[in-house]
C-alpha positions as CSV (number, residue, x, y, z in Angstrom):
1,M,-80.6,59.8,-46.9
2,H,-83.4,58.2,-49.1
3,L,-86.4,55.9,-47.3
4,I,-88.0,53.9,-49.3
5,I,-91.1,52.2,-47.2
6,D,-92.5,49.0,-48.0
7,A,-95.9,51.2,-46.8
8,Y,-98.5,48.1,-46.2
9,N,-95.6,46.1,-44.5
10,V,-95.4,49.0,-41.9
11,I,-99.6,49.6,-41.9
12,K,-100.6,45.7,-40.9
13,S,-97.4,45.4,-38.9
14,E,-98.3,44.0,-35.2
15,L,-95.9,46.5,-33.5
16,T,-98.4,49.2,-33.7
17,D,-102.6,49.4,-33.2
18,I,-103.0,53.0,-34.4
19,F,-104.0,51.9,-37.8
20,D,-106.2,48.7,-36.8
21,S,-109.6,50.4,-36.4
22,M,-109.3,52.6,-40.0
23,T,-110.4,51.3,-43.7
24,L,-107.3,50.8,-45.9
25,E,-108.0,54.6,-47.5
26,Q,-107.7,56.2,-43.8
27,Q,-104.5,54.0,-42.9
28,R,-102.4,55.3,-46.3
29,A,-103.6,58.9,-45.1
30,M,-102.8,58.3,-42.1
31,L,-99.1,56.8,-42.9
32,I,-98.8,59.7,-45.3
33,R,-99.7,62.2,-42.8
34,L,-97.4,60.8,-40.0
35,I,-94.5,60.9,-42.5
36,N,-95.0,64.4,-43.6
37,E,-95.5,65.6,-40.0
38,N,-92.5,63.8,-38.3
39,R,-89.7,63.7,-41.3
40,P,-88.4,60.1,-40.6
41,Q,-85.8,60.3,-43.0
42,G,-84.1,63.5,-41.0
43,S,-83.6,66.7,-43.0
44,P,-86.6,68.0,-45.2
45,N,-84.3,67.8,-47.9
46,N,-83.8,63.9,-47.7
47,K,-86.2,62.1,-49.8
48,V,-88.8,59.3,-49.2
49,T,-90.5,57.1,-51.3
50,A,-93.5,55.4,-49.6
51,V,-94.6,52.3,-51.8
52,F,-98.2,51.0,-52.1
53,D,-99.1,47.4,-53.8
54,G,-101.2,48.5,-56.4
55,S,-103.1,45.3,-56.4
56,Y,-105.1,46.9,-53.0
57,E,-106.1,50.0,-55.2
58,V,-107.0,48.9,-58.6
59,S,-109.1,51.8,-59.7
60,L,-106.1,54.2,-59.5
61,S,-106.1,56.0,-62.4
62,S,-102.6,57.2,-61.9
63,A,-99.5,55.0,-60.6
64,R,-97.6,58.0,-59.0
65,Q,-98.3,60.9,-57.1
66,R,-96.1,63.9,-55.0
67,L,-97.6,64.9,-51.8
68,S,-96.8,67.7,-49.4
69,G,-93.1,68.5,-50.8
70,G,-90.5,67.6,-48.7
71,G,-89.4,65.1,-50.9
72,L,-92.4,62.9,-50.2
73,E,-93.3,60.5,-53.4
74,V,-96.3,58.1,-52.7
75,V,-96.2,55.4,-55.9
76,Y,-98.7,52.7,-56.4
77,T,-97.7,49.9,-58.4
78,E,-99.6,48.8,-61.4
79,G,-101.1,45.9,-60.4
80,G,-97.9,43.7,-59.4
81,P,-96.0,43.2,-56.1
82,A,-94.7,46.1,-54.4
83,D,-91.6,44.0,-53.9
84,D,-91.2,43.9,-57.6
85,L,-91.3,47.6,-57.5
86,I,-89.0,48.2,-54.3
87,E,-86.3,45.9,-55.9
88,R,-86.1,48.0,-59.1
89,L,-86.0,51.1,-57.3
90,V,-83.1,49.9,-55.6
91,L,-81.2,48.6,-58.4
92,E,-81.6,52.0,-60.3
93,L,-80.0,53.8,-57.4
94,K,-76.5,55.0,-57.9
95,N,-75.6,55.7,-54.4
96,R,-77.3,52.6,-52.1
97,A,-75.3,53.1,-49.2
98,E,-77.7,56.4,-48.5
99,T,-81.1,54.3,-49.1
100,A,-82.6,52.6,-46.2
101,I,-85.6,50.0,-47.2
102,V,-88.2,50.2,-44.5
103,T,-89.7,46.5,-44.3
104,D,-89.9,43.5,-42.2
105,D,-90.5,41.5,-45.0
106,K,-88.1,38.2,-44.8
107,G,-88.6,37.6,-48.8
108,L,-87.9,41.5,-49.9
109,I,-84.6,41.6,-47.4
110,R,-83.4,38.2,-49.0
111,R,-84.3,40.0,-52.6
112,L,-82.0,42.8,-51.4
113,G,-79.1,41.2,-49.6
114,G,-75.7,42.2,-51.4
115,T,-77.5,45.4,-53.1
116,G,-75.6,47.8,-50.5
117,V,-78.5,49.2,-49.5
118,N,-79.4,49.6,-45.7
119,R,-82.6,48.3,-43.9
120,M,-84.5,49.9,-41.3
121,S,-86.9,47.9,-39.5
122,V,-90.6,48.5,-39.2
123,G,-90.1,48.9,-35.6
124,A,-87.5,51.8,-35.7
125,F,-89.4,53.5,-38.3
126,L,-92.6,53.4,-36.6
127,A,-90.7,54.9,-33.4
128,K,-90.0,58.0,-35.4
129,L,-93.5,58.1,-36.9
130,V,-95.2,57.9,-33.1
131,K,-93.4,59.3,-30.9
132,Y,-94.7,62.6,-30.6
133,N,-98.8,61.2,-31.9
134,V,-99.7,58.5,-29.3
């Protein structure tokens, strides 16, 4: 299973308050830490791609970075919206049935309809992340 996470959609969700009192940088670090610690994709051999909208972080020198092994890739878009990059990642996949997009963004869900990719709601994803941390 490969999870592609609409990262700011998760962080800004009204379903949790764990990110509320943090700066944007701290929110990103917390999400990455929770993913690394809780392996929401199941097996450590499965891949997770967290996509952050680069317009929030215009000073980044690198668009992609790998963190903590275990198949986690953190991607910052280069000025465009995360939705565009997520759609491009999905369309490049050979086996979309083995991928789930984590988002509640209705526009992104519509864009990906008919591609064969699965969807995991932000609520279901958060339940996997925070069950041991709240």
